[in-house]
C-alpha positions in Angstrom: -6.5 -70.2 78.7 -2.9 -71.6 78.7 0.2 -69.6 78.9 1.1 -69.9 75.2 -2.3 -68.7 74.3 -1.4 -65.1 75.2 -0.9 -64.9 71.4 -4.7 -64.5 71.2 -4.7 -61.4 73.3 -5.4 -58.7 70.6 -5.4 -55.2 71.9 -7.0 -52.4 69.9 -5.4 -48.9 70.0 -6.8 -45.5 69.9 -8.9 -45.2 66.7 -8.9 -42.4 64.1 -12.2 -41.4 62.5 -12.7 -39.6 59.2 -14.1 -36.1 59.3 -17.4 -37.4 57.7 -17.6 -40.4 60.1 -17.6 -42.8 57.1 -14.6 -44.9 58.1 -12.3 -45.6 61.1 -8.7 -46.6 61.2 -7.0 -48.3 64.2 -4.0 -50.5 65.1 -4.0 -53.9 66.7 -1.2 -55.4 68.8 -0.6 -58.9 70.2 2.3 -61.0 71.5 3.8 -63.5 69.0 5.8 -66.3 70.6 7.5 -67.3 67.4 8.6 -63.8 66.5 9.2 -63.2 70.2 7.8 -59.7 70.1 4.6 -57.7 69.9 3.2 -57.6 66.3 0.4 -55.6 64.8 -0.9 -53.7 61.8 -3.4 -51.0 60.8 -7.0 -51.8 60.0 -9.7 -49.9 58.2 -13.4 -50.2 58.9 -16.0 -48.6 56.7 -19.0 -47.4 58.7 -21.7 -48.3 59.6 -21.8 -51.8 58.2 -18.4 -52.7 56.8 -16.1 -55.2 58.4 -12.4 -54.6 59.4 -9.9 -54.8 56.6 -6.1 -55.1 57.3 -4.5 -52.0 55.8 -0.8 -52.5 56.3 1.6 -55.5 56.5 4.3 -54.2 58.8 5.5 -56.1 61.8 4.5 -53.5 64.4 2.5 -50.6 62.9 0.8 -48.3 65.4 -0.5 -44.9 66.3 -2.5 -44.0 63.1 -3.4 -40.4 62.5 -5.6 -39.3 59.6 -4.8 -36.2 57.6 -7.4 -33.4 57.8 -8.7 -34.3 54.3 -8.9 -38.0 55.3 -6.8 -39.0 52.3 -3.7 -40.2 54.1 -2.7 -42.0 57.3 0.5 -41.1 59.2 1.7 -43.9 61.6 4.7 -45.2 63.3 6.6 -48.3 62.1 10.0 -49.6 63.3 12.8 -49.4 60.7 15.4 -52.1 60.1 17.1 -51.2 63.4 14.0 -51.3 65.4 13.7 -47.5 65.7 10.2 -46.1 65.2 9.8 -43.8 62.2 6.9 -41.9 60.6 5.3 -43.5 57.6 2.4 -42.4 55.5 0.0 -44.6 53.5 -3.2 -43.8 51.4 -6.3 -44.2 53.5 -7.7 -46.6 51.0 -4.6 -48.7 51.2 -1.3 -49.0 49.4 2.4 -49.1 49.9 3.6 -47.0 52.8 6.2 -44.2 52.3 8.8 -43.5 54.9 8.9 -39.9 56.1 11.6 -39.9 58.8 14.9 -41.5 59.5 15.7 -40.5 63.0 18.7 -42.2 64.7 16.9 -42.0 68.1 13.5 -43.0 66.8 10.2 -41.0 66.7 8.0 -41.0 69.8 4.8 -39.3 68.4 3.5 -37.4 65.4 0.7 -35.0 64.4 -0.7 -33.5 61.2 -0.8 -29.7 60.7 -4.3 -28.3 60.4 -3.9 -27.8 56.6 -2.4 -31.3 56.2 0.8 -30.1 54.5 3.2 -30.9 57.3 3.8 -33.3 60.1 5.2 -32.4 63.5 6.9 -35.1 65.6 9.1 -35.6 68.6 12.2 -37.7 68.2 15.1 -38.6 70.5 18.4 -37.0 69.6 21.4 -39.2 70.1 24.8 -38.0 71.1 27.3 -39.0 68.4 29.3 -42.0 69.4 26.4 -43.6 71.4 23.5 -46.0 70.7 24.8 -47.5 67.5 25.8 -44.3 65.7 29.3 -45.8 65.3 29.2 -49.1 63.5 30.8 -51.8 65.5 30.9 -49.9 68.8 28.7 -51.5 71.5 27.5 -49.9 74.7 30.5 -51.2 76.7 32.9 -49.2 74.5 31.0 -45.9 74.8 32.6 -43.0 76.7 31.5 -42.4 80.3 28.4 -40.4 81.1 28.7 -37.3 83.2 25.6 -36.9 85.4 24.8 -33.7 87.2 21.0 -33.8 87.8 18.8 -35.7 90.2 17.5 -37.9 87.5 19.5 -40.0 85.1 17.5 -43.1 84.0 13.9 -44.2 83.3 12.3 -47.6 83.3 12.0 -49.0 79.7 14.2 -46.3 78.4 17.6 -46.3 80.1 19.9 -43.3 80.5 18.3 -39.9 80.1 21.0 -38.7 77.6 18.7 -38.9 74.6 16.4 -35.9 74.9 13.3 -35.8 72.7 13.1 -32.7 70.5 10.3 -31.2 68.4 10.6 -31.4 64.6 8.5 -30.5 61.6 8.6 -32.0 58.1 6.8 -31.5 54.9 4.3 -34.3 54.4 5.0 -36.3 51.3 2.3 -37.5 49.0 1.3 -41.0 49.9 2.1 -42.1 46.3 5.5 -40.3 46.3 8.8 -42.0 45.4 9.7 -44.5 48.2 12.6 -44.2 50.6 15.7 -46.2 49.5 18.2 -47.4 52.0 21.5 -45.8 50.9 24.6 -47.9 50.4 27.0 -47.6 53.3 29.8 -46.3 51.0 27.6 -43.5 49.6 26.4 -41.6 52.7 26.9 -42.1 56.4 23.9 -43.2 58.6 23.6 -39.7 60.0 23.2 -38.2 56.5 20.4 -40.3 55.1 17.8 -38.4 53.1 14.1 -39.3 53.2 11.2 -37.7 51.5 12.0 -34.3 53.0 14.5 -33.1 55.5 12.9 -32.3 58.8 13.6 -29.1 60.7 14.5 -29.3 64.4 12.6 -26.7 66.4 14.1 -27.3 69.9 17.5 -28.2 71.1 19.7 -28.6 74.2 19.4 -31.0 77.2 15.7 -30.3 77.8 13.5 -33.1 76.6 10.1 -32.4 75.1 6.9 -34.4 75.1 3.7 -33.9 73.0 3.2 -32.2 69.7 -0.1 -30.3 69.4 -0.6 -27.8 66.6 -2.2 -24.4 67.3 -5.5 -23.9 65.5 -3.8 -21.6 62.9 -0.9 -24.0 62.2 1.7 -21.4 63.1 3.0 -23.0 66.3 3.3 -26.2 68.3 2.4 -26.7 71.9 4.7 -29.0 73.9 5.8 -29.9 77.4 9.5 -29.3 78.2 11.1 -31.5 80.9 14.2 -30.1 82.6 16.2 -32.4 84.9 16.3 -30.9 88.3 19.6 -30.2 90.2 18.5 -31.0 93.7 14.8 -31.7 94.4 12.2 -33.4 92.2 9.6 -31.1 90.7 6.5 -32.6 89.0 5.1 -29.3 87.9 4.8 -28.8 84.1 5.2 -25.9 81.7 3.3 -25.6 78.5 5.3 -23.9 75.8 4.3 -22.6 72.4 7.1 -23.1 69.8 6.9 -21.2 66.5 7.0 -23.4 63.4 8.9 -20.7 61.4 11.1 -19.7 64.3 11.0 -16.9 66.8 11.0 -16.9 70.6 9.1 -19.7 72.3 6.2 -18.5 74.4 5.2 -19.9 77.8 1.4 -20.5 78.0 1.5 -22.2 81.4 4.2 -21.7 84.1 5.1 -23.9 87.1 3.2 -21.3 89.2 0.0 -23.2 88.3 1.2 -26.2 90.3 -0.1 -28.6 87.6 1.5 -31.8 86.3 0.2 -32.1 82.7 -0.3 -35.4 80.9 -1.8 -34.0 77.7 -2.3 -30.7 75.8 -5.2 -30.5 73.3 -6.3 -27.6 71.1 -10.0 -27.2 70.1 -10.8 -26.1 66.5 -11.6 -22.6 67.8 -8.1 -22.4 69.4 -9.1 -23.0 73.0 -6.4 -24.9 74.9 -7.4 -27.8 77.2 -5.2 -29.6 79.6 -5.4 -33.1 81.2 -3.5 -33.1 84.4 -3.5 -32.8 88.2 -2.5 -30.3 91.0 0.7 -31.4 92.7 0.3 -28.9 95.6 2.8 -26.5 97.2 5.4 -29.3 97.6 5.4 -29.8 93.8 5.5 -33.6 94.3 2.1 -34.5 95.8 1.2 -37.2 93.3 -0.6 -39.7 95.6 -4.1 -40.3 94.1 -3.6 -37.2 91.9 -7.2 -36.9 90.7 -6.3 -36.2 87.1 -8.8 -33.8 85.6 -9.7 -31.7 82.7 -8.7 -28.0 82.7 -9.4 -25.2 80.2 -6.7 -22.5 79.8 -8.2 -19.0 80.1 -6.7 -15.6 80.2 -6.5 -15.8 84.0 -5.0 -19.3 84.0 -6.3 -22.9 84.0 -9.8 -23.5 85.1 -10.9 -27.0 86.2 -13.9 -28.5 84.5 -14.1 -31.8 86.3 -14.0 -32.7 90.1 -10.7 -34.4 91.0 -12.4 -35.9 94.1 -14.8 -38.1 92.1 -13.5 -38.2 88.4 -10.2 -39.6 87.4 -8.9 -39.1 83.9 -5.5 -40.6 84.6 -5.9 -44.1 83.2 -3.1 -45.2 80.9 -4.1 -44.4 77.3 -6.6 -41.8 78.4 -6.9 -38.8 76.0 -9.0 -35.9 74.9 -11.3 -35.5 71.8 -13.6 -32.7 70.7 -17.3 -33.0 70.0 -18.2 -29.5 68.9 -17.6 -27.2 71.8 -17.6 -30.2 74.2 -14.7 -32.5 75.2 -14.8 -36.3 75.4 -12.6 -37.9 78.1 -12.1 -41.3 79.8 -12.9 -41.8 83.5 -11.9 -44.9 85.5 -14.4 -46.0 88.1 -15.0 -49.3 90.0 -13.0 -51.4 87.6 -14.5 -49.8 84.5 -13.4 -47.0 82.3 -16.3 -44.9 80.9 -16.5 -42.2 78.2 -17.7 -38.8 79.4 -18.7 -35.6 77.7 -17.7 -32.4 79.5 -19.0 -29.0 78.5 -17.0 -25.8 78.9 -19.3 -24.9 81.8 -18.2 -28.1 83.6 -21.3 -30.1 83.0 -20.5 -33.9 82.8 -22.6 -36.6 81.2 -21.9 -40.2 80.3 -21.4 -41.2 76.7 -20.5 -44.9 77.1 -20.6 -46.9 80.3 -21.4 -50.4 81.4 -19.0 -53.4 81.5 -16.3 -52.0 79.4 -12.9 -50.3 79.8 -12.6 -47.6 77.2 -9.0 -47.5 75.9 -9.4 -44.9 73.2 -12.0 -43.0 71.2 -12.7 -40.7 68.2 -15.5 -38.5 67.2 -16.8 -36.9 64.0 -20.0 -35.0 64.1 -22.6 -37.1 65.9 -20.6 -40.4 65.4 -18.4 -41.8 68.1 -16.3 -44.9 68.0 -14.3 -46.3 70.9 -11.8 -49.1 71.5 -12.8 -51.1 74.5 -11.8 -54.1 76.5 -14.4 -56.4 78.1 -14.7 -59.6 80.2 -14.5 -61.6 77.0 -12.1 -59.7 74.8 -8.8 -57.9 75.2 -9.9 -55.3 72.6 -12.7 -54.4 70.2 -13.9 -51.3 68.3 -17.4 -50.3 69.1 -19.9 -47.8 67.7 -21.6 -45.5 70.2 -24.9 -43.8 69.6 -26.5 -41.4 72.1 -25.2 -42.6 75.5 -25.0 -46.3 74.8 -23.0 -48.9 72.9 -24.9 -49.4 69.6 -22.8 -52.2 68.1 -19.5 -54.1 68.4 -17.8 -53.6 65.1 -15.0 -56.2 65.4 -14.4 -59.6 66.8 -10.7 -59.7 67.7 -11.5 -61.6 70.9 -12.8 -64.7 69.0 -9.6 -66.6 69.3 -9.2 -66.2 73.0 -12.8 -67.2 73.6 -12.2 -70.4 71.7 -9.5 -71.2 74.3 -12.0 -70.8 77.1 -12.7 -67.7 79.2 -14.0 -67.7 82.8 -16.1 -64.7 83.7 -15.1 -63.5 87.2 -17.9 -62.9 89.7 -18.1 -59.4 91.3 -18.4 -58.9 95.1 -18.4 -56.2 97.7 -17.4 -57.2 101.2 -17.6 -55.0 104.4 -14.2 -54.8 106.0 -13.5 -55.0 109.8 -14.2 -51.2 110.1 -17.3 -51.5 107.9 -15.6 -50.0 104.8 -16.8 -51.6 101.6 -14.1 -53.5 99.6 -14.9 -54.2 95.9 -13.4 -57.0 93.9 -13.8 -60.3 92.1 -13.4 -64.1 92.3 -12.7 -66.3 89.3 -13.4 -70.0 89.8 -12.8 -73.0 87.6 -15.7 -75.1 86.4 -17.0 -77.6 88.9 -17.9 -77.9 92.5 -14.5 -77.8 94.0 -13.2 -77.2 96.6 -10.4 -75.5 94.7 -7.1 -74.1 96.1 -7.3 -70.3 96.2 -4.7 -67.7 95.1 -4.9 -64.2 96.5 -3.8 -61.8 93.7 -2.8 -58.2 94.4 -2.4 -55.4 91.8 0.4 -52.9 91.5 0.3 -49.1 91.9 -0.8 -48.7 94.6 -2.9 -46.1 92.7 -4.0 -48.5 90.0 -6.9 -51.0 89.9 -8.1 -54.3 88.8 -10.8 -54.1 86.1 -13.4 -56.1 84.3 -11.3 -56.7 81.2 -10.1 -60.1 80.2 -6.9 -60.6 82.3 -4.4 -63.3 81.3 -2.8 -63.5 84.8 -6.2 -64.7 86.2 -7.2 -66.8 83.3 -4.0 -68.9 83.2 -4.3 -69.7 86.9 -8.0 -70.6 86.6 -7.2 -72.9 83.7 -4.6 -74.6 85.9 -7.3 -75.4 88.5 -7.0 -72.4 90.9 -9.7 -70.1 92.1 -8.4 -66.5 92.1 -9.5 -63.7 94.5 -8.6 -60.1 93.8 -9.8 -56.7 94.9 -9.2 -52.9 94.9 -8.3 -52.0 98.5 -7.9 -48.5 99.8 -5.1 -46.9 98.0 -6.5 -48.1 94.6 -7.8 -45.9 91.8 -11.4 -45.6 90.7 -13.2 -45.1 94.0 -12.6 -41.4 94.6 -9.5 -39.5 95.6 -10.1 -40.0 99.4 -10.0 -43.8 98.8 -6.7 -43.5 97.0 -5.0 -41.1 99.5 -6.1 -43.0 102.6 -2.8 -45.0 102.7 -0.4 -42.1 102.2 2.4 -42.6 104.7 0.4 -45.5 106.1 1.1 -48.4 103.8 0.5 -51.8 105.1 -2.4 -50.6 107.3 -5.9 -50.0 105.8 -4.8 -51.5 102.5 -3.6 -54.7 104.3 -6.9 -55.0 106.2 -9.0 -54.5 103.0 -7.1 -57.1 101.0 -7.4 -59.7 103.8 -11.0 -58.9 104.7 -12.1 -59.2 101.1 -10.2 -62.5 100.8 -11.7 -63.9 103.9 -15.2 -62.7 103.2 -15.3 -64.3 99.7 -13.6 -67.5 100.7 -15.7 -68.1 103.8 -18.9 -67.5 101.8 -18.2 -69.8 98.8 -18.0 -73.6 99.4 -16.1 -74.0 96.1 -13.1 -72.3 97.7 -10.8 -74.3 100.0 -9.8 -72.0 102.9 -7.1 -74.5 104.0 -5.3 -74.4 100.7 -4.3 -70.8 99.9 -1.4 -68.9 98.3 -0.7 -65.2 97.7 1.1 -63.3 94.9 1.4 -59.8 93.4 3.7 -57.5 91.4 5.1 -54.0 92.1 2.9 -52.6 94.9 1.3 -56.1 94.8 4.8 -57.5 95.5 5.1 -55.1 98.4 1.7 -56.2 99.8 2.5 -59.9 99.3 5.8 -59.5 101.2 3.9 -57.6 103.9 1.2 -60.2 104.3 3.5 -63.2 104.6 5.4 -61.4 107.4 2.1 -61.0 109.4 -0.1 -63.9 108.3 1.4 -67.4 108.1 -1.5 -69.4 106.7 -0.4 -69.3 103.1 1.2 -72.4 101.5 3.4 -70.3 99.2 4.0 -66.8 98.0 5.3 -65.1 94.8 6.8 -61.6 95.3 7.3 -60.0 91.9 9.1 -56.7 91.0 8.3 -55.5 94.5 8.8 -52.2 96.3 10.4 -54.0 99.2 13.0 -51.8 100.8 12.0 -48.0 101.0 15.4 -47.0 102.4 17.2 -48.3 99.2 14.7 -46.8 96.8 16.0 -43.2 96.6 19.1 -43.1 94.3 18.3 -46.4 92.6 14.7 -46.2 91.3 13.7 -43.8 88.5 11.0 -42.5 90.7 13.0 -42.7 93.9 13.3 -38.9 94.1 9.7 -38.6 95.1 7.7 -41.8 95.4 9.0 -43.0 98.8 8.8 -39.6 100.5 5.1 -39.3 99.4 4.0 -42.8 100.2 6.1 -43.9 103.2 7.6 -40.6 104.4 11.2 -39.7 105.3 11.2 -40.4 109.0 13.3 -43.5 109.5 11.0 -45.0 112.1 7.9 -44.3 110.0 9.6 -45.9 106.9 10.6 -49.0 108.9 7.0 -49.4 110.1 5.9 -49.7 106.5 8.9 -51.7 105.1 8.7 -55.4 104.2 12.5 -55.5 104.4 12.3 -54.5 108.1 10.1 -57.6 108.9 11.6 -60.1 106.5 12.8 -62.1 109.5 9.2 -62.8 110.4 8.4 -64.6 107.2 7.8 -68.4 107.3 6.1 -68.8 103.9 8.0 -70.5 101.0 8.6 -67.6 98.6 9.5 -67.2 94.9 11.0 -63.8 94.1 10.5 -62.8 90.5 12.3 -59.8 89.0 13.6 -58.3 85.8 17.2 -57.4 85.2 16.6 -54.0 83.8 13.8 -52.9 86.1 14.6 -49.3 86.9 11.2 -48.7 88.6 11.7 -51.2 91.4 15.4 -52.0 90.8 16.8 -55.5 90.9 18.5 -54.8 94.3 15.0 -54.6 95.8 14.6 -58.3 95.0 18.2 -59.4 95.8 18.2 -57.7 99.2 14.8 -59.3 100.1 15.8 -62.7 98.8 19.0 -62.6 100.8 16.9 -61.7 103.9 14.7 -64.6 103.3 17.6 -67.0 103.0 19.2 -65.6 106.1 15.9 -66.2 108.0 15.9 -69.8 106.9 12.9 -69.4 104.6 12.5 -71.7 101.6 13.1 -69.2 98.8 14.0 -69.1 95.1 14.7 -66.2 92.8 14.1 -66.0 89.1 15.7 -63.0 87.2 14.6 -62.3 83.6 17.5 -60.9 81.4 16.8 -57.8 79.3 13.4 -57.2 80.8 12.1 -54.2 82.7 9.2 -53.4 85.1 6.7 -54.2 82.3 7.6 -57.9 81.8 4.1 -59.2 82.5 2.4 -56.7 80.2 4.9 -55.9 77.4 7.9 -58.2 77.9 9.2 -60.6 75.3 6.4 -63.2 74.7 8.7 -66.1 75.3 9.8 -64.6 78.6 6.1 -64.1 79.5 5.4 -67.8 78.8 8.4 -68.8 80.8 7.3 -66.7 83.6 3.9 -68.4 83.6 5.6 -71.8 83.5 7.6 -70.8 86.6 4.5 -69.5 88.4 2.6 -72.7 87.7 5.5 -74.8 88.7 5.8 -73.0 92.0 2.2 -73.4 92.8 2.2 -77.0 91.7 5.0 -77.7 94.2 3.5 -75.7 97.1 -0.2 -75.5 96.4 -1.0 -78.6 94.2 -4.4 -78.9 92.6 -6.4 -82.1 93.3 
C-alpha cells in the first residue's frame, strides 16, 4: 500500500437497523486526495441477501438515524459553509430535505419516540464571531475574556461556542425543499428552514448528548460547566422538559462518575456508559469504562471495570429486549457483548474483528467492523458468531496489497507477557526494522488494517509494534501500572518485545533499526533515544515531551500531567524527555501540527531546540491548519505529504537494500 492509496481506506460508521430487521442503513467515509477532504455517503442494504446501495450523493453525509416507523432517515450533512446540518431523506431513497440552518453547526440528532420531532445539539455562536458578519475574519474579532480554567479544545478551538439542546418538528421527507435566501431578503441569522427549532437550554454551559425519555416528554443530556480553579471530570445527567419547566437532575456529581453516553431503554430505564473518577474527581488513568444502570438509589454497575473496557472510540449502547449490547476492547480486538440487568455478560461477536458500531432489531444484529484486510465492513451476526460479511468496501485496498501482521507474545525482563505484532515484507530479508509506538498511553494497537504499518512495509521495512503496560485492552491494572512512573515498565516492555521479536526472526536485521511514534508514542520515542543509542534514526511526532510546559497550554493540561507524571518537580523531571534531551545522539525528525491543542506546538519546538543545542542532527516539519488528529483525520494531501516526509527520512537514515 502506497501513501496515495489511503483513498481506498473506507470506514463504515455505526449502522441503523429497521425495527423489523429487514434493512440496514450506514455511512461510509474515506480520504479523497483530489477533494482534499474526507468524503462519504449513506448506504442501504436490504437483509438478508441484498447488496449495498448508495442512498445519498452528498460530499460527507454521516450519522444516519432511522425514524421509529422506518420511513425516514435523519442524518448530518455539511452546508455550503461546511457547517453540519440535519437533513432527512426517505428510507427508500430520494432528495434530502434540510431541517436545520444552525450558524454554529449541529453536533448530533435523535428522533422522538413518536417520530414527529427531532432533538439536536448545536453550537451557539456569539454575534460578530465565526463568520456571522460578512467580510470579518478571525483577526478582526473582538478580544475574548477568559475566566475559567479551560478555554480551548483540540479540533475545536476556543470554548466560546457552547452546544445547546434544540427540538424541531420533523418535516415530511417529501416536503418543500429548503431554498437559500437571497442576501438582500433576510440576514443569515434569520434564515427559515422547514420548521423553526426551539432552543431548550441557554447560557455558557455546553451540553452533549440528546436522548429522549421513553414517553417523549423530556431529553436527557450532559451539561459541561467550565471550572473556575480545579478540573472536575465528574458528570451530571439532567432531564430537560421538551415543553418547558424546570430541568431535573437525574445524576449528580456526588456519584463520582464521568459519563460518555446516556441511553434510555424502551421501558424507561436509564443506562450510563462511564467510569468512576474517584474522590479526586480527575482519576482518569485506565478508567475502566463500564455499563451502569440508574436505579432509585443511584447508579449500579453491571460490568467489571477491572476486566471489561467499554471506552473505545465509537463505543455505544443498544438494546436487545431487556438486555444491553456494548463494545469491549480486549487484546487488540473489540468484541460485542450482551449484558443483562443482573450483570451477566456473554459474547455476541468476537474473533479477529474490531467492532466499531452495531444495531439490533429483534433477534437480528448487524455490526460495522474493521479487520486485518479491511478498514470497514458491515456484517450480520447470528447467535454468537459472525454469520456473513454483507459488504466488500475493503476490495480496493486489498488490490493494492495488504500484509497480514504476525501476532506474538514475548516475556519481558520481569517475566511479564508483552503482546504485539510484526509486519514483514515478502521475501527472506533481512529487512531494516522500524519500532512503532502507539499514542495514549491508554490506547492500543489492534488487528485492523493500519495504513501507518502498511505504507512502511510496502517501502521495504519490517515493523514491530506492541501494547506495553499502560495500554488499553489488558485489564485495568495493566493500564494503571505506569501511573506516575512513565518511562519505566512501559519502556522495558516496548524494548523487550522489540528485542524478543527481532532476535527470533532471521528476516529482521537487528543492526538496521529505527524508532517512531506519535503523542504518547512520541513521548516514548524521545525517551528511548535518550537511553538507547542503537537506532539509526527516530521520528518524534505530536509528542508529550515537556510535562512542565503542559499545564496552561494543552487542552487537557489541567489534569493529564498531574495524573500521569505527578506534580512533584523531581518526579516530573524523572519522567520527562525534555529533561534528558541532552543525552540524545540519534538523528531525529520532529513532526507536529500547527493547531495541535492536545500536545501543543511548543512541545515540539522546545524539544527541537534542545536537540539542536545538543548538536543532534534534527529537522522539524510543521503542518499548517492541522491538529492532533493529522494522521487519522487530517487533510488527505497533508497525510500523503507526511508519509512522503517519513519515507524520505527513513531512506536517508535507514535505507532499504
